[in-house]
N, C-alpha and C positions, 0 to 999 in steps of 0.2 A: 856941275861935278859931272866925272865919267864915269860911267859904271862899270866896275870891274867883275861883275859875278854873272853867272848865268845862271837860270831858274831851272837846273836839275830837276830838282825832288819831283818836279812834276811834268818838264817837257821832255825827261828822258830818263830818271830812274823809276819814278812812279808808273812812267807809262810802259816801260820796259816788265817792272814788275805784273802791273794792272793786266796788261794785254796778254804776255806770252806765259803769265801764270795760269788767266783764265782763256787762254786761246785752245786749248784742250777741248774747249767746248763747241768749237768749229770744227771739228774735224770731217774730213767725208770717207765712206768706205763703200763695199760692193755688197750686195745682199749673199746671204749665206744659210746656211742650214740649222736644223734646230738645237743641236747640240754646241752649238758657238753661243759666244755673248750675245747679248742685245745689244751692245754696241756695233756688235757686227751684220745685226737682223736690222737696225734702223736704216730707212732707207736716206739716199744720199747722193749725191753728184757724183761721177766717177771723174778721176784725175784729180781733186783739189778744188780748194774753192780761194779765189783771190778776193782782199776786202782793200777798199780806201780808209786810212785810220785820219779821222778829221777830229781837230781841237777848234773848237768854237766857229765850226764850219769852215775852218782852213786846213786843209789838206797838208798833214808831217808826217806823212807815213804810208805803210802798205805792211799787209799781211796776208801771207798764205799758210792753207793748214791741208792736211791730207792723211785720211785713214788706208789702210790698205791690208786686206787678209794676204798673209805672204805664203807662198804655196811650200809643200812640204807637211813633213809630221815629226813631232806634235804641230797644230797648225798654231800660227802666231800672227800678232798684228802688229803693226808699225804704223805710229804717228809721226809727224813732220810737222812741224808750227816754225816758222821764219817770221820776224818782225823787224822791218828795216824802217827808222828813223831820220828823217832829214828834214833841216831847219836851219835859219840863219837863229844865232843868239847873238844880240849886239850885232858887232860885222861880221863874225866869225861864222862858218858855215860848220854846224855841227850834225856828222853824220853815223848812225850806230846800228849794226845788225847783228841780231840775236836768231841763233838756229839752233832747234832742239830736234834730237829724233829719241821716239822711246819704243821700246820692242816689250811686248807684252804676250802672255800666254792667250789662246785665244776662246780658251772655254769659260765658262760664267766664272765669274770672279778670279780670272786669270791672273796671275802674280805680273810683276813689274819685273824685267827679266836683266835689262839692259838698257843704258842712255847716253848719249853722247850730247854735249852742250858746246856750240863753239860761237865766241863774241868777238866782234872786230870792230875797229873805228873809235868814236870817240868812248871815254873810258876805259880804252886798252884792251889788248889782245888776250884772250886766253882758250883753252879747249880743256872740256871736263869730259873724259870716260869712265863710266861706271857700270859695274858689273854687277848682279846677286850673287852673293856669296851664301853658304850655310848659317852665317853669323849677323848679315845683314847685306851690307853695298859697300864695296870696294870702290873707290874714287881714287883716279889717276888725274893728278893737274898738269898742264904745259903751258909755259910762258917761254915767250921770247928772253934770253937773257937770265934764265933761271934754269937749274935742273929739274927734271920732273919729279913730281910730288905726289907720294902715295899718301892720301889724306886719313885720317883715323876713320875706322868702320861707321858708319850711321847704324842707326838702330834697325831692326828690319825694316824693310818697307811695307808702310800700311797701304801704298797705294794699289788699285785693281783697276784691271783692263776697263771697267763701267765707268770708272772716274776720268778715262781720255775723253769721255763725250757725255758727261752727266745731262747736258739741256736734250740732248734725242733720245737719250735713254728713257729719260724722265717723261718726254712725250710717247713714248713710245707703250710705257707701261701706266701711264694717267698716271703716276703717283712720284710723291718726293724720293729723291735719291739722296744718300748720303755715303758719304766717305773721305779719300784724303790726298793731297798731292805734294811729292817731292819736288819743291820749288827749283827751278834752275837757275835763281840766281842766287839763294842763298844756302841751298843744300838743307834745308830745314823741314820739317814734314809739318803740314797743317791741315787741319778738318776743311772739308767742302761739303754743302749742302744744295743741293736745287730742287726748286719748287714749281709745280705746273700752276700756270695763272690761265685766267679766263681767256678765249680765243677771243683776237682782236679783230678789227677789219680794216684794213688799210689799201690803199688806192697805190699800187705799183703799175708804170708804163701806161697810166690811164685807165687800169682795169683793177675794179675794188675786188680783193680776193682775201679770203680767211685765213688768219698765220696763227700756227700755235706759237703758244708764248711761255719761256721759261726763266725763271730767275736763279742766278746761282750766287751764291755768297759764300766766298774764301775766307778764312779764319785770321789772315793773313793783311789782306787788302780790304777788308770790311765795306768795300763798294760793292753793291748788287751789279749784276752782268746780266741785263736783261736780252734773251735771244728771240729773234723772230722768225720761223722755219716755217715754211710753205708745206702742201699736205703730200710734196712729192719729196719733200726731205732738205728743200734748197733752204740755207740760211740766208736770208737778205739783208739783217741789219740786227747789229747789238750793238747796246747802248751802255756805256760807262758813267751812270750819273747824268747830268743835264747839258753838260758840255763836251762830251766826248763820245765819238760813233765809231763803228767799223761797218761799212758800208759795201754790199757785194757789188764788185765791176768785173770787168775783165780784165785779163793779165795786162794788157797794155794801157787802160785807163787807170788801173790801182797805181801803176806804177810811176805815172804821170804826175807830176806833185805839184803844189803853189811852193813858192819860194818864198815862207812866211818868217817873221820876224817876231820870236815867240817872247820875246822879253818887253817889247812894247804889248805884245797883242795880252797877254797875262798880266799887265800890272793894274792897280787899284787907284784910280785917281782921286785927289784929296780934294775938297771945297775951296780950301787954302792952305798953305805951308802950317805946319808944326812949329809952335812957340821953342825957342832955342833952350827955354829951361827943360823941355824933352830929354836933351841932349847929356844934362848933368846928373849927377849920382852924389847923392838921391834926387830923383826925380821922376815926374810922372807927368803924364797927359790922357786926358779922355777923349773918345772917338764915340760917334754916335753910330752904327754900324747896322745895316738890312741885309740878308740874307746870310745869317750866321745860324745854322741849326742848333737846337738845344744840347745837342751832343757835344758841341764846342765851347760850351759855358763854363767848363770845369773852372770854381775857383781856387787860384793858388797864393802863393806869395809872391808872383808876379801880376796876376790879372786878376780884375774884379768885373762882375758884369751886373747890371741893373735892367730888368725889363722896362720898356717903355710903353704907352698907351698903346700905340699904333702899330706894336709887333716888332719895332726895332729892338736894339740893345744898346745901352750906354756902358760901353768898355772903359775901365781905367787899368793903364799900364802903367806897373811901377817897376823902380831899378835903386835899389840898395844893397851896399856891400854885406856880407854874411858878416854875422855878429861875432866879433872877438871871443868872447861866451861860450861859443856855440861849438867853433873851430876845432879839428880833434888832428891827432897825428897819423900817418900813414902808417902800414897798409890799413882799410876802413873796409869793414864787411859792407856791403850791400844791403842798404835797407828795403829792396825792394825784391830778395832772393837768391841774388847772384846773375840775373840777364846782363846788368849793366857794368859787370867783369869779367865778360865772357870774350871768349876771343874765337871769333868768327871767321866763314872766309873771306869778308871784306877788311874785318878790323885787325885781324893778324896779330892781338897783343900779345902772343906767345913766341911769336918769331923773334929769333935770335937777333935781328938789326934793330928791330923795334926795341927790343929791351936792352939792348947796348945804347942805342941814343937816348931814351929814357933815363937811364943811370947817367950820361954825360950831362943833360939838361939838367937835371935835379940835384946830383950830388948828394950830399949828406943833409938835405933840408927834410925835417922834421913834419912841420906843419903841412898839412895837406891844401892849402888855401894857398899858400905862397909857392909850393911846388907846382901848384895849378897855374899860378899868375907864371912862373917861368914857362911851364909849355907852351902857355899862351902867347908868351913874348916871343919865345923860338920860333914857334911856327911864323909868325907874323912876320918876323924880319928875315926869315930865312928861305921863304917860299915866295918866289915871284907871280905876282899874279899875271896869269894866263890864262883866256881863253880856249888857246886852242890846244892844252896840253892836259886834259883831264883825264881821271884813272880812276876806277872803282874800287880798288885795293890799297891797303894802306902802304905795304910796301912799294909798290909803285909809285906811289906819291912822294915817298920818301926817298926813292933813288932818283926821279925825275925834279923834284922839289920846285915844281910848278903848278899853278891850276887856280881854280875860283874858291866860291865859299865850298863847296863840298868837298873840295880836296881838304883844304885846312881844315875844314872839321873834321873829317875822318881820317887823318892823319894825327890831330889834337885827342882827340878820342881813345886811340889805339896807343900814343904815350902815356896817357892819363892811366888808364886800365892797366898798363904794364908797372907803372909804379905803386898800383893797389889804390888807386882813386876810383871809386864807380862814376862812369861818367857816359852821356848818350848823346847823341845827334838831336838836335831840333828844328823844324821846318814851320816856317812861318813868312810873314813879311817883314822889310825893313824900311824905313821913311827914307827916302833918295829925293834929291832936284838933281833929273838927267840934263843931257845938255837943250835938251827943247826948252827946259824952265819950266816944267810942269810937275809941280808937287804932287807923288805918287808915292803909294806903298808897293815894293817891288819882291818876289819870292827869292826867299835867301834861305842859308842853312846855319845852323852856330851849333855851341855848345852847350849843357847841363853836366855840371859834375857836383858829388857830395864829399863836402869835407867837414861833416858834422852837422849840416844842413846844406839842401839843394841852392847851388848858385850859379848862374848863367853867365858865360864870357864868349866873349867873339874874338878868333883868333884873326880872321878876314881884315878886320878893321882894329886889329890891335886893342881892345876892350877889355880890362881883366874885370869887369862888369858891365856886361851888354846893356846899353842903355834903353831908356825908357821908349824908342823908337822902334824897338822889337815887338812883335804882336804873334805868339804862337800857336798852331794850328794842331800839331802832331810831332811825331818821333821818328828818328830813324829812315827816313824817303816813304813812309807809309802813303800807299795812294788813296787812302780813308780821305785823305785833304782835296783829292782830284776836284771832287765837284762842285767844288770851292768857287773854282776858275769861271771867271763871267757872270758868277750871282753874287757874290761878296761886293758890298757897294758902302762906302761913306759918305753921308749925309752930313755929319756937322763936326766941327773940331771946336771941343770944349776947353 
């Protein structure tokens, strides 16, 4: 079977969210005087730094970071971060650039004054220009083919200048640093904390050197970002779990990339094919898995876990249609407090075009599950499966009507929320036998909806109940699952 999906959750969305969201810990700046923030005083190379981005030891992109003290009074700090991702996904070349510039007051705990976010390439193009106001932050969003939008004011920015480089600030102070970051991907604010780890000795260019070590944890990504810094302030390595790294390189070397096919690189090969019964509903299958941390072993209506004596875990994957007695009419309240009905920068469920399309699809159907089935079928039959037409925003997906699993799921969630049905995207793996005949689990994204009870649907494959070949690890493109790449192994199919 030809695979029509790209593992965007890991190779692009999470990569951007993790690296760009955390890359402020990589900035560079000149020395400064005592009345300025510690972020300016921390030693660092001048002119910025380049890093090669590696996934499972294969280069898939590069990162540039810089922090500079701007001339003039009052003093300001500008932070620049650029991430470029480039890799083969199937037979298509996927390339994405995410660039941010942020300006802060340079004094201790200086405020975030303005920012610009520019996204180009795979996922769609857009520019966000934010400026501090007395009430918070006003953001103007620019997209080709749309009128400029002034987004609703965000709450006052909690981010301070020290949060632009928590790693170097923590190492300078020899103490934990806590703060916030306004995420450039979704414009939400997340807590962030950096702790100082014991000094570590490593060999660089054949010479043993002592490196300062700081670990940054974002409330959004939940993946420890470990930075290694020389005594002169050069950041030489950043680790994102066990399989992703940013390695300091010259500009020329950083931009010289391997042509990696991430689809095959990141798959989980199975010892034998899954039984056909796994595709039935109701259906089930059991796998014995190694490399699955405790935090992912959360019991649910679809997944059961049993620890094995050798440290592995037996996972039972289940698929059942929602109970007729539990199904409820829409609109429904979100049982988790409202996040699953929220309109966001990507989901856009309050957009007029999204709401109008939801009404056309669902009509006067009141039963939430039957309405969800209609959305699932419409998306499956109206979106062309196309690697080369990805989009990070629901309105773009609706307009182009093409994409892979991420576009199918994003548009479905937007339509469901617009119809008053709590919904979210699910990240994980799905069973496939690709052209090379190897049975494996491939990274995938699908949908979970609340219709009186939670149920999962797969609009990419037009499954009104996602079958038991779906193994979920996280939600909404969260980079927390990134460390599973290359470490997850299935040793037995039962």
